[in-house]
N, C-alpha and C positions, 0 to 999 in steps of 0.2 A: 608767498603762498604755502602752506604747511601741506607735507605729504601725509596721506592716510596710513600708508604702510612703508616704512622706511626699511625694514627688514627684507624687503624684495629687492633692493637696490643696492645692497651690501656687496662690496666685491671680494670682501675676505672670508665668506662662507658659500658654498654652492647653493644654488635655486632649489635643488630637490629634483625629484624625478617629474619628468615630464611624460605624463600618459594620456596626453590629450590625442595623441595621434589616433590611437584605437579606440572607438566609441565607447564607452563604459555602459554596460546593460545595469540599469537602475533597479529594474522589477526581475529579479531572477524567475520567480514564481510565473511570469507571464510569459516569459521566454521558454520557460519547462513546459507550460500547456500549449505554447505554439509547436514545439517539438514534439508532442505527444499528439496533437492534431494531425501533423505531417506525417507521423509513422503510421497513426491509423487510416489516414486517407489514401495512403500509397499503395496499400494492400488492396485497395477496394477493386471490384470489377468496374465501376466508373471510372477511375483513375485509369486502368488500363485499355478501356475502350476509348477513353479520350487521346491516351499518348497513342494509340494505335490509328486514331483517326487524323491525329495531328501529322504523324510521320507518313500517313497514307496521301495526305493532301499535299505536305512538303514535296513529297516525291513526285505525286502526279502533276503539280504546277512546275517543277523544274523539268520535267519530261516533256510534257504536253504544251506548255506556254510558248509564245513567240520568242525567238532567242535574246531578243532585245530585254525580255522582261524575267527572264531566268537569272537567278543569283546563286546557284548552286549547282556545279556541274555533275552529270551523271556519270561523265567519263574519269572523273576524280573520285568517283566513289562517293558523292555527296558529303564532301569534307564539313560543311557548316552544320548538317545535319548530324554528323557524328560528334562534331565538337559541342553542339547543343546537349545532346544525350549524354555524354562523357561529364559535362558540367552539372548536369541535374543530378547524375548518380555520385558526383564527388561530393554534392553537399546533400544529397539524401543520406548517405552511410553515416556520417557524424550525427547528423538530426536523431535518426533512428537509434544510434547508439546512446544518444543523451536522454531520449524517451526511456530506454531500457534502464538506464542507470536510475531514472526517477523511478521507475516501477521498482526496481529492486529495492532501494531505498524503502518506499511503501510497504513491500512485501516484508522487508526485515522488521519495521514497526509492527505491523500486523502479527507476524511470529513473536514477538516479544510479548504483545497484548495477549495473545492466545496461551502463552507461556504461562503468564501471570495469571491469567484468569484460570486455567487447568491447575496451577498450583493453590489458588483460593479453593477452589470446587475440592481439592483433594483435601486441605484442612479442613473444610466444612464438614467432608464424608467422614473424615477420621473423627472429628468432635461429635458429630451425631451418634457414630459408632461406639464412642467410648459412653454418650449419654444412654444410650440403649442397654448397654451392657452394665451400667449403673442401675439402672430402672430395673433390669432382670434380677440384680443380686438384691436390691431394695426389697422387690415382690417376693424373694424366697424367704427374707425375714419376716415378713408380713403374715400373720395368721390368716389361713383361709376360712371359707366358710363353713366348710365340713369340721375343720379343726376345732373352731369356735363351737359348732354345735356339739361336737363329742366333748369337749371341756364343760359346756352347760350341762350337759347330759351326766356326767359324772357327779359335778357339783351338786345337780338335783338328787343325784341318787344318795350321797354322802350325808345331804340335808334330811332326806326322807329316812336314812338309817338313826341320823341323830334324833329325829321326832320318835320313831318307833324303837324303843329299846328291847323290845321283844326280838326282834328278827336279827 
């Protein structure tokens, strides 16, 4: 039987990095959207009300339920509830930071696009200002209606003088 991958079984070279222990996130954008969803929803009144109700039910059950059904002791300060809330907070903080980093990246791209757009607008405005100035200069060189009438009148007077030698 032939082996398909002989390089994996060589003893004179290392096998390489083994990164299979930590699962790799293949779609970073999906994970980023998930972190943004978490960050958006953790600050909502719905989340705060649900968390408050969860804590109230937890404490009520562990205070009012029969001793055999209680799983978190009020005498110890509801240790399990404290651990659950600490775990939730320890996961929430990095997820919120990841969402903020994604938002910062989007803001940075948006600022760069705004800067480029402003630069194009400035260039267009300067071009139009130069065109207006050149049109004004060209209009100064053009003969106006009054100037043409005055020139025609003077030419007409000269022609009439040439016709009437007596004048």
